FILOMI-318025 format. One record per residue: x, y, z of N, C-alpha, C in turn; residue in one letter; residue number from 1. Coordinates in steps of 0.05 Angstrom, whole numbers, padded with zeros to 5 digits. Example, Ala and Ser with C-alpha at 12.3 -4.5 7.8 and 13.67 -1.06 7.14 Angstrom:
2
@n.px=00264; n.py=-00114; n.pz=00156; ca.px=00246; ca.py=-00090; ca.pz=00156; c.px=00264; c.py=-00066; c.pz=00156; residu=A; num=1
@n.px=00257; n.py=-00045; n.pz=00142; ca.px=00273; ca.py=-00021; ca.pz=00143; c.px=00258; c.py=00001; c.pz=00157; residu=S; num=2
% end
This chain:
129
@n.px=00017; n.py=-00023; n.pz=00000; ca.px=00000; ca.py=00000; ca.pz=00000; c.px=00018; c.py=00025; c.pz=00000; residu=M; num=1
@n.px=00016; n.py=00040; n.pz=-00020; ca.px=00034; ca.py=00063; ca.pz=-00023; c.px=00026; c.py=00086; c.pz=-00005; residu=S; num=2
@n.px=00001; n.py=00091; n.pz=00000; ca.px=-00008; ca.py=00112; ca.pz=00017; c.px=-00010; c.py=00102; c.pz=00046; residu=D; num=3
@n.px=00006; n.py=00114; n.pz=00065; ca.px=00006; ca.py=00103; ca.pz=00092; c.px=-00021; c.py=00107; c.pz=00105; residu=P; num=4
@n.px=-00038; n.py=00125; n.pz=00096; ca.px=-00065; ca.py=00129; ca.pz=00107; c.px=-00085; c.py=00109; c.pz=00097; residu=K; num=5
@n.px=-00078; n.py=00096; n.pz=00074; ca.px=-00096; ca.py=00076; ca.pz=00062; c.px=-00095; c.py=00050; c.pz=00078; residu=E; num=6
@n.px=-00119; n.py=00042; n.pz=00087; ca.px=-00121; ca.py=00018; ca.pz=00104; c.px=-00129; c.py=-00007; c.pz=00088; residu=R; num=7
@n.px=-00136; n.py=-00004; n.pz=00063; ca.px=-00146; ca.py=-00026; ca.pz=00048; c.px=-00123; c.py=-00045; c.pz=00040; residu=R; num=8
@n.px=-00130; n.py=-00071; n.pz=00040; ca.px=-00110; ca.py=-00091; ca.pz=00033; c.px=-00107; c.py=-00093; c.pz=00003; residu=Y; num=9
@n.px=-00128; n.py=-00089; n.pz=-00012; ca.px=-00128; ca.py=-00091; ca.pz=-00041; c.px=-00131; c.py=-00064; c.pz=-00054; residu=Y; num=10
@n.px=-00118; n.py=-00060; n.pz=-00077; ca.px=-00121; ca.py=-00035; ca.pz=-00092; c.px=-00150; c.py=-00032; c.pz=-00103; residu=P; num=11
@n.px=-00159; n.py=-00007; n.pz=-00105; ca.px=-00186; ca.py=-00002; ca.pz=-00115; c.px=-00185; c.py=00010; c.pz=-00143; residu=R; num=12
@n.px=-00207; n.py=00007; n.pz=-00157; ca.px=-00210; ca.py=00019; ca.pz=-00183; c.px=-00238; c.py=00030; c.pz=-00187; residu=T; num=13
@n.px=-00240; n.py=00051; n.pz=-00201; ca.px=-00266; ca.py=00063; ca.pz=-00207; c.px=-00279; c.py=00047; c.pz=-00230; residu=K; num=14
@n.px=-00304; n.py=00039; n.pz=-00226; ca.px=-00319; ca.py=00024; ca.pz=-00246; c.px=-00348; c.py=00034; c.pz=-00245; residu=V; num=15
@n.px=-00364; n.py=00024; n.pz=-00264; ca.px=-00393; ca.py=00028; ca.pz=-00264; c.px=-00404; c.py=00000; c.pz=-00271; residu=K; num=16
@n.px=-00411; n.py=-00015; n.pz=-00250; ca.px=-00422; ca.py=-00042; ca.pz=-00253; c.px=-00449; c.py=-00044; c.pz=-00239; residu=L; num=17
@n.px=-00469; n.py=-00054; n.pz=-00253; ca.px=-00495; ca.py=-00058; ca.pz=-00240; c.px=-00494; c.py=-00080; c.pz=-00219; residu=P; num=18
@n.px=-00509; n.py=-00077; n.pz=-00198; ca.px=-00510; ca.py=-00097; ca.pz=-00177; c.px=-00538; c.py=-00097; c.pz=-00166; residu=V; num=19
@n.px=-00547; n.py=-00121; n.pz=-00158; ca.px=-00573; ca.py=-00124; ca.pz=-00144; c.px=-00567; c.py=-00137; c.pz=-00118; residu=V; num=20
@n.px=-00578; n.py=-00126; n.pz=-00096; ca.px=-00574; ca.py=-00138; ca.pz=-00070; c.px=-00601; c.py=-00144; c.pz=-00056; residu=K; num=21
@n.px=-00600; n.py=-00164; n.pz=-00040; ca.px=-00624; ca.py=-00171; ca.pz=-00024; c.px=-00623; c.py=-00155; c.pz=00002; residu=M; num=22
@n.px=-00644; n.py=-00139; n.pz=00007; ca.px=-00647; ca.py=-00125; ca.pz=00032; c.px=-00673; c.py=-00135; c.pz=00044; residu=V; num=23
@n.px=-00671; n.py=-00152; n.pz=00064; ca.px=-00695; ca.py=-00165; ca.pz=00074; c.px=-00706; c.py=-00183; c.pz=00052; residu=G; num=24
@n.px=-00731; n.py=-00178; n.pz=00046; ca.px=-00744; ca.py=-00194; ca.pz=00024; c.px=-00745; c.py=-00178; c.pz=-00002; residu=N; num=25
@n.px=-00732; n.py=-00155; n.pz=-00003; ca.px=-00733; ca.py=-00137; ca.pz=-00026; c.px=-00707; c.py=-00139; c.pz=-00042; residu=D; num=26
@n.px=-00709; n.py=-00136; n.pz=-00068; ca.px=-00686; ca.py=-00133; ca.pz=-00086; c.px=-00681; c.py=-00103; c.pz=-00090; residu=L; num=27
@n.px=-00656; n.py=-00094; n.pz=-00086; ca.px=-00649; ca.py=-00066; ca.pz=-00089; c.px=-00628; c.py=-00064; c.pz=-00110; residu=V; num=28
@n.px=-00634; n.py=-00048; n.pz=-00131; ca.px=-00614; ca.py=-00043; ca.pz=-00152; c.px=-00594; c.py=-00022; c.pz=-00143; residu=D; num=29
@n.px=-00570; n.py=-00025; n.pz=-00152; ca.px=-00549; ca.py=-00006; ca.pz=-00145; c.px=-00528; c.py=-00006; c.pz=-00167; residu=G; num=30
@n.px=-00507; n.py=00009; n.pz=-00162; ca.px=-00484; ca.py=00010; ca.pz=-00180; c.px=-00458; c.py=00011; c.pz=-00165; residu=E; num=31
@n.px=-00440; n.py=-00007; n.pz=-00171; ca.px=-00414; ca.py=-00007; ca.pz=-00159; c.px=-00398; c.py=00015; c.pz=-00172; residu=I; num=32
@n.px=-00387; n.py=00033; n.pz=-00156; ca.px=-00371; ca.py=00055; ca.pz=-00166; c.px=-00341; c.py=00052; c.pz=-00160; residu=E; num=33
@n.px=-00335; n.py=00035; n.pz=-00141; ca.px=-00308; ca.py=00032; ca.pz=-00131; c.px=-00305; c.py=00003; c.pz=-00124; residu=D; num=34
@n.px=-00286; n.py=-00012; n.pz=-00136; ca.px=-00284; ca.py=-00041; ca.pz=-00134; c.px=-00256; c.py=-00050; c.pz=-00127; residu=L; num=35
@n.px=-00254; n.py=-00069; n.pz=-00109; ca.px=-00229; ca.py=-00083; ca.pz=-00104; c.px=-00236; c.py=-00113; c.pz=-00100; residu=S; num=36
@n.px=-00216; n.py=-00129; n.pz=-00097; ca.px=-00221; ca.py=-00158; ca.pz=-00091; c.px=-00233; c.py=-00161; c.pz=-00063; residu=L; num=37
@n.px=-00229; n.py=-00142; n.pz=-00046; ca.px=-00240; ca.py=-00145; ca.pz=-00018; c.px=-00267; c.py=-00132; c.pz=-00014; residu=G; num=38
@n.px=-00276; n.py=-00115; n.pz=-00032; ca.px=-00302; ca.py=-00102; ca.pz=-00028; c.px=-00307; c.py=-00081; c.pz=-00048; residu=G; num=39
@n.px=-00328; n.py=-00064; n.pz=-00042; ca.px=-00337; ca.py=-00044; ca.pz=-00062; c.px=-00352; c.py=-00022; c.pz=-00048; residu=A; num=40
@n.px=-00354; n.py=00001; n.pz=-00062; ca.px=-00374; ca.py=00021; ca.pz=-00055; c.px=-00397; c.py=00018; c.pz=-00074; residu=F; num=41
@n.px=-00421; n.py=00015; n.pz=-00063; ca.px=-00445; ca.py=00012; ca.pz=-00079; c.px=-00463; c.py=00036; c.pz=-00075; residu=I; num=42
@n.px=-00469; n.py=00050; n.pz=-00097; ca.px=-00488; ca.py=00072; ca.pz=-00096; c.px=-00516; c.py=00059; c.pz=-00098; residu=R; num=43
@n.px=-00533; n.py=00064; n.pz=-00079; ca.px=-00559; ca.py=00051; ca.pz=-00078; c.px=-00578; c.py=00068; c.pz=-00061; residu=C; num=44
@n.px=-00604; n.py=00060; n.pz=-00062; ca.px=-00624; ca.py=00076; ca.pz=-00048; c.px=-00632; c.py=00064; c.pz=-00021; residu=S; num=45
@n.px=-00624; n.py=00040; n.pz=-00015; ca.px=-00631; ca.py=00027; ca.pz=00011; c.px=-00607; c.py=00012; c.pz=00021; residu=A; num=46
@n.px=-00605; n.py=00010; n.pz=00047; ca.px=-00582; ca.py=-00005; ca.pz=00059; c.px=-00592; c.py=-00028; c.pz=00076; residu=M; num=47
@n.px=-00575; n.py=-00048; n.pz=00079; ca.px=-00583; ca.py=-00071; ca.pz=00096; c.px=-00585; c.py=-00063; c.pz=00125; residu=P; num=48
@n.px=-00599; n.py=-00078; n.pz=00140; ca.px=-00602; ca.py=-00073; ca.pz=00169; c.px=-00576; c.py=-00081; c.pz=00183; residu=N; num=49
@n.px=-00565; n.py=-00063; n.pz=00199; ca.px=-00541; ca.py=-00070; ca.pz=00214; c.px=-00518; c.py=-00079; c.pz=00197; residu=G; num=50
@n.px=-00502; n.py=-00097; n.pz=00208; ca.px=-00479; ca.py=-00107; ca.pz=00194; c.px=-00483; c.py=-00136; c.pz=00186; residu=K; num=51
@n.px=-00508; n.py=-00144; n.pz=00183; ca.px=-00514; ca.py=-00172; ca.pz=00174; c.px=-00503; c.py=-00176; c.pz=00146; residu=D; num=52
@n.px=-00495; n.py=-00201; n.pz=00141; ca.px=-00487; ca.py=-00208; ca.pz=00114; c.px=-00512; c.py=-00208; c.pz=00096; residu=N; num=53
@n.px=-00508; n.py=-00201; n.pz=00071; ca.px=-00530; ca.py=-00201; ca.pz=00052; c.px=-00520; c.py=-00212; c.pz=00025; residu=F; num=54
@n.px=-00538; n.py=-00222; n.pz=00009; ca.px=-00531; ca.py=-00233; ca.pz=-00017; c.px=-00533; c.py=-00211; c.pz=-00038; residu=H; num=55
@n.px=-00515; n.py=-00212; n.pz=-00058; ca.px=-00516; ca.py=-00194; ca.pz=-00080; c.px=-00505; c.py=-00207; c.pz=-00105; residu=M; num=56
@n.px=-00513; n.py=-00196; n.pz=-00128; ca.px=-00505; ca.py=-00206; ca.pz=-00154; c.px=-00494; c.py=-00182; c.pz=-00170; residu=V; num=57
@n.px=-00469; n.py=-00185; n.pz=-00179; ca.px=-00456; ca.py=-00164; ca.pz=-00195; c.px=-00456; c.py=-00173; c.pz=-00224; residu=I; num=58
@n.px=-00462; n.py=-00154; n.pz=-00242; ca.px=-00461; ca.py=-00159; ca.pz=-00271; c.px=-00436; c.py=-00146; c.pz=-00282; residu=S; num=59
@n.px=-00418; n.py=-00163; n.pz=-00293; ca.px=-00393; ca.py=-00152; ca.pz=-00303; c.px=-00386; c.py=-00166; c.pz=-00329; residu=A; num=60
@n.px=-00383; n.py=-00152; n.pz=-00350; ca.px=-00375; ca.py=-00162; ca.pz=-00376; c.px=-00391; c.py=-00187; c.pz=-00385; residu=Q; num=61
@n.px=-00417; n.py=-00185; n.pz=-00381; ca.px=-00435; ca.py=-00207; ca.pz=-00389; c.px=-00436; c.py=-00231; c.pz=-00371; residu=G; num=62
@n.px=-00424; n.py=-00229; n.pz=-00348; ca.px=-00424; ca.py=-00250; ca.pz=-00328; c.px=-00437; c.py=-00241; c.pz=-00302; residu=R; num=63
@n.px=-00452; n.py=-00259; n.pz=-00290; ca.px=-00464; ca.py=-00254; ca.pz=-00264; c.px=-00447; c.py=-00266; c.pz=-00242; residu=L; num=64
@n.px=-00440; n.py=-00250; n.pz=-00222; ca.px=-00423; ca.py=-00259; ca.pz=-00200; c.px=-00440; c.py=-00257; c.pz=-00175; residu=I; num=65
@n.px=-00445; n.py=-00280; n.pz=-00162; ca.px=-00461; ca.py=-00282; ca.pz=-00138; c.px=-00443; c.py=-00284; c.pz=-00114; residu=S; num=66
@n.px=-00448; n.py=-00267; n.pz=-00094; ca.px=-00431; ca.py=-00268; ca.pz=-00070; c.px=-00446; c.py=-00258; c.pz=-00046; residu=L; num=67
@n.px=-00433; n.py=-00261; n.pz=-00023; ca.px=-00444; ca.py=-00251; ca.pz=00002; c.px=-00427; c.py=-00227; c.pz=00011; residu=T; num=68
@n.px=-00440; n.py=-00206; n.pz=00020; ca.px=-00425; ca.py=-00182; ca.pz=00029; c.px=-00434; c.py=-00174; c.pz=00056; residu=G; num=69
@n.px=-00418; n.py=-00156; n.pz=00068; ca.px=-00424; ca.py=-00145; ca.pz=00095; c.px=-00420; c.py=-00115; c.pz=00093; residu=E; num=70
@n.px=-00441; n.py=-00100; n.pz=00101; ca.px=-00438; ca.py=-00071; ca.pz=00102; c.px=-00419; c.py=-00063; c.pz=00124; residu=M; num=71
@n.px=-00398; n.py=-00047; n.pz=00117; ca.px=-00379; ca.py=-00038; ca.pz=00137; c.px=-00382; c.py=-00008; c.pz=00143; residu=V; num=72
@n.px=-00394; n.py=00007; n.pz=00125; ca.px=-00400; ca.py=00035; ca.pz=00130; c.px=-00422; c.py=00044; c.pz=00110; residu=W; num=73
@n.px=-00434; n.py=00067; n.pz=00117; ca.px=-00455; ca.py=00078; ca.pz=00100; c.px=-00449; c.py=00108; c.pz=00096; residu=A; num=74
@n.px=-00455; n.py=00117; n.pz=00072; ca.px=-00452; ca.py=00145; ca.pz=00065; c.px=-00479; c.py=00159; c.pz=00069; residu=D; num=75
@n.px=-00483; n.py=00171; n.pz=00092; ca.px=-00508; ca.py=00185; ca.pz=00098; c.px=-00501; c.py=00214; c.pz=00103; residu=V; num=76
@n.px=-00514; n.py=00232; n.pz=00089; ca.px=-00508; ca.py=00260; ca.pz=00092; c.px=-00533; c.py=00276; c.pz=00102; residu=Q; num=77
@n.px=-00528; n.py=00295; n.pz=00120; ca.px=-00550; ca.py=00311; ca.pz=00130; c.px=-00545; c.py=00340; c.pz=00122; residu=K; num=78
@n.px=-00566; n.py=00353; n.pz=00111; ca.px=-00564; ca.py=00381; ca.pz=00103; c.px=-00591; c.py=00393; c.pz=00105; residu=F; num=79
@n.px=-00593; n.py=00415; n.pz=00119; ca.px=-00619; ca.py=00429; ca.pz=00124; c.px=-00640; c.py=00411; c.pz=00134; residu=N; num=80
@n.px=-00634; n.py=00396; n.pz=00155; ca.px=-00653; ca.py=00377; ca.pz=00168; c.px=-00663; c.py=00355; c.pz=00149; residu=N; num=81
@n.px=-00649; n.py=00350; n.pz=00127; ca.px=-00656; ca.py=00329; ca.pz=00109; c.px=-00633; c.py=00309; c.pz=00108; residu=K; num=82
@n.px=-00640; n.py=00283; n.pz=00111; ca.px=-00621; ca.py=00262; ca.pz=00110; c.px=-00621; c.py=00249; c.pz=00082; residu=T; num=83
@n.px=-00598; n.py=00246; n.pz=00070; ca.px=-00595; ca.py=00233; ca.pz=00044; c.px=-00577; c.py=00209; c.pz=00047; residu=T; num=84
@n.px=-00587; n.py=00186; n.pz=00038; ca.px=-00571; ca.py=00162; ca.pz=00038; c.px=-00559; c.py=00159; c.pz=00010; residu=F; num=85
@n.px=-00532; n.py=00156; n.pz=00008; ca.px=-00519; ca.py=00155; ca.pz=-00018; c.px=-00509; c.py=00127; c.pz=-00026; residu=R; num=86
@n.px=-00502; n.py=00111; n.pz=-00007; ca.px=-00491; ca.py=00085; ca.pz=-00014; c.px=-00477; c.py=00072; c.pz=00010; residu=G; num=87
@n.px=-00465; n.py=00048; n.pz=00005; ca.px=-00452; ca.py=00033; ca.pz=00026; c.px=-00425; c.py=00023; c.pz=00018; residu=I; num=88
@n.px=-00408; n.py=00020; n.pz=00037; ca.px=-00382; ca.py=00006; ca.pz=00034; c.px=-00387; c.py=-00023; c.pz=00042; residu=G; num=89
@n.px=-00379; n.py=-00042; n.pz=00024; ca.px=-00385; ca.py=-00070; ca.pz=00029; c.px=-00359; c.py=-00086; c.pz=00029; residu=V; num=90
@n.px=-00356; n.py=-00104; n.pz=00048; ca.px=-00334; ca.py=-00123; ca.pz=00048; c.px=-00345; c.py=-00149; c.pz=00037; residu=R; num=91
@n.px=-00330; n.py=-00161; n.pz=00017; ca.px=-00339; ca.py=-00186; ca.pz=00007; c.px=-00332; c.py=-00208; c.pz=00027; residu=F; num=92
@n.px=-00352; n.py=-00225; n.pz=00033; ca.px=-00348; ca.py=-00246; ca.pz=00052; c.px=-00346; c.py=-00274; c.pz=00040; residu=R; num=93
@n.px=-00363; n.py=-00281; n.pz=00022; ca.px=-00362; ca.py=-00307; ca.pz=00009; c.px=-00365; c.py=-00303; c.pz=-00021; residu=Q; num=94
@n.px=-00345; n.py=-00314; n.pz=-00036; ca.px=-00345; ca.py=-00312; ca.pz=-00065; c.px=-00330; c.py=-00336; c.pz=-00075; residu=I; num=95
@n.px=-00341; n.py=-00348; n.pz=-00096; ca.px=-00328; ca.py=-00372; ca.pz=-00108; c.px=-00301; c.py=-00364; c.pz=-00120; residu=L; num=96
@n.px=-00282; n.py=-00383; n.pz=-00119; ca.px=-00255; ca.py=-00377; ca.pz=-00129; c.px=-00255; c.py=-00368; c.pz=-00158; residu=L; num=97
@n.px=-00271; n.py=-00381; n.pz=-00175; ca.px=-00272; ca.py=-00373; ca.pz=-00203; c.px=-00282; c.py=-00345; c.pz=-00207; residu=G; num=98
@n.px=-00303; n.py=-00338; n.pz=-00191; ca.px=-00313; ca.py=-00310; ca.pz=-00192; c.px=-00293; c.py=-00290; c.pz=-00182; residu=D; num=99
@n.px=-00278; n.py=-00298; n.pz=-00162; ca.px=-00258; ca.py=-00280; ca.pz=-00150; c.px=-00236; c.py=-00275; c.pz=-00171; residu=R; num=100
@n.px=-00228; n.py=-00296; n.pz=-00185; ca.px=-00207; ca.py=-00293; ca.pz=-00206; c.px=-00218; c.py=-00275; c.pz=-00229; residu=Q; num=101
@n.px=-00243; n.py=-00279; n.pz=-00236; ca.px=-00256; ca.py=-00262; ca.pz=-00256; c.px=-00256; c.py=-00233; c.pz=-00248; residu=F; num=102
@n.px=-00263; n.py=-00227; n.pz=-00223; ca.px=-00262; ca.py=-00199; ca.pz=-00213; c.px=-00234; c.py=-00188; c.pz=-00214; residu=L; num=103
@n.px=-00214; n.py=-00205; n.pz=-00208; ca.px=-00186; ca.py=-00196; ca.pz=-00210; c.px=-00180; c.py=-00187; c.pz=-00238; residu=R; num=104
@n.px=-00190; n.py=-00202; n.pz=-00258; ca.px=-00185; ca.py=-00195; ca.pz=-00286; c.px=-00200; c.py=-00169; c.pz=-00293; residu=D; num=105
@n.px=-00224; n.py=-00165; n.pz=-00283; ca.px=-00239; ca.py=-00141; ca.pz=-00288; c.px=-00224; c.py=-00117; c.pz=-00277; residu=V; num=106
@n.px=-00214; n.py=-00120; n.pz=-00252; ca.px=-00199; ca.py=-00098; ca.pz=-00239; c.px=-00174; c.py=-00092; c.pz=-00255; residu=I; num=107
@n.px=-00159; n.py=-00112; n.pz=-00263; ca.px=-00135; ca.py=-00108; ca.pz=-00279; c.px=-00141; c.py=-00093; c.pz=-00305; residu=T; num=108
@n.px=-00162; n.py=-00101; n.pz=-00319; ca.px=-00170; ca.py=-00087; ca.pz=-00344; c.px=-00176; c.py=-00058; c.pz=-00338; residu=K; num=109
@n.px=-00189; n.py=-00052; n.pz=-00316; ca.px=-00196; ca.py=-00024; ca.pz=-00309; c.px=-00172; c.py=-00008; c.pz=-00301; residu=H; num=110
@n.px=-00150; n.py=-00022; n.pz=-00295; ca.px=-00125; ca.py=-00008; ca.pz=-00290; c.px=-00110; c.py=-00005; c.pz=-00316; residu=H; num=111
@n.px=-00125; n.py=-00005; n.pz=-00338; ca.px=-00114; ca.py=-00001; ca.pz=-00365; c.px=-00092; c.py=-00021; c.pz=-00372; residu=K; num=112
@n.px=-00098; n.py=-00047; n.pz=-00364; ca.px=-00080; ca.py=-00069; ca.pz=-00370; c.px=-00053; c.py=-00068; c.pz=-00357; residu=N; num=113
@n.px=-00049; n.py=-00050; n.pz=-00338; ca.px=-00024; ca.py=-00050; ca.pz=-00323; c.px=-00027; c.py=-00071; c.pz=-00301; residu=K; num=114
@n.px=-00008; n.py=-00089; n.pz=-00301; ca.px=-00009; ca.py=-00110; ca.pz=-00281; c.px=-00002; c.py=-00098; c.pz=-00254; residu=L; num=115
@n.px=-00019; n.py=-00103; n.pz=-00234; ca.px=-00014; ca.py=-00094; ca.pz=-00207; c.px=00002; c.py=-00116; c.pz=-00194; residu=V; num=116
@n.px=00028; n.py=-00114; n.pz=-00193; ca.px=00046; ca.py=-00136; ca.pz=-00185; c.px=00040; c.py=-00146; c.pz=-00157; residu=A; num=117
@n.px=00033; n.py=-00129; n.pz=-00139; ca.px=00029; ca.py=-00138; ca.pz=-00111; c.px=00001; c.py=-00147; c.pz=-00106; residu=W; num=118
@n.px=-00017; n.py=-00148; n.pz=-00126; ca.px=-00044; ca.py=-00157; ca.pz=-00122; c.px=-00044; c.py=-00187; c.pz=-00115; residu=L; num=119
@n.px=-00051; n.py=-00194; n.pz=-00091; ca.px=-00050; ca.py=-00223; ca.pz=-00084; c.px=-00072; c.py=-00238; c.pz=-00098; residu=P; num=120
@n.px=-00067; n.py=-00263; n.pz=-00104; ca.px=-00086; ca.py=-00280; ca.pz=-00116; c.px=-00107; c.py=-00290; c.pz=-00096; residu=R; num=121
@n.px=-00099; n.py=-00295; n.pz=-00072; ca.px=-00117; ca.py=-00305; ca.pz=-00051; c.px=-00110; c.py=-00292; c.pz=-00025; residu=R; num=122
@n.px=-00131; n.py=-00288; n.pz=-00010; ca.px=-00128; ca.py=-00277; ca.pz=00017; c.px=-00126; c.py=-00301; c.pz=00036; residu=R; num=123
@n.px=-00113; n.py=-00297; n.pz=00058; ca.px=-00111; ca.py=-00319; ca.pz=00078; c.px=-00138; c.py=-00327; c.pz=00088; residu=K; num=124
@n.px=-00144; n.py=-00353; n.pz=00086; ca.px=-00168; ca.py=-00365; ca.pz=00098; c.px=-00193; c.py=-00349; c.pz=00090; residu=A; num=125
@n.px=-00196; n.py=-00343; n.pz=00065; ca.px=-00219; ca.py=-00327; ca.pz=00055; c.px=-00243; c.py=-00346; c.pz=00054; residu=H; num=126
@n.px=-00265; n.py=-00340; n.pz=00069; ca.px=-00289; ca.py=-00357; ca.pz=00068; c.px=-00300; c.py=-00359; c.pz=00040; residu=P; num=127
@n.px=-00309; n.py=-00383; n.pz=00033; ca.px=-00322; ca.py=-00387; ca.pz=00008; c.px=-00304; c.py=-00395; c.pz=-00015; residu=G; num=128
@n.px=-00278; n.py=-00394; n.pz=-00011; ca.px=-00259; ca.py=-00402; ca.pz=-00032; c.px=-00256; c.py=-00432; c.pz=-00032; residu=D; num=129
% end
């Protein structure tokens, strides 16, 4: 990690990928704007309750990637007594190895085909691999 203030284990890239997540019994459409192998920022109109794991499906390059995520933070802004929810930061919890490798390829392509040499292939004891 080149920035000492950066706490993320994986490098991030700006993307625009559609995502659908289950919030209770509802399906909520959103868009991933910031993606890494460890998680994403999802712009959406509703957030999961608490920090419970939730299911989501990402659409990337004609492929559907199904995984479990955990909300780690929410972007909520207050202005003139009005609260606006903008999106959530999600940590990926369970993802199949093949889908994880596909996401790695997507991230690499978004880095304009520059190989990120220190990008690990697998995280230690990652659930779902």
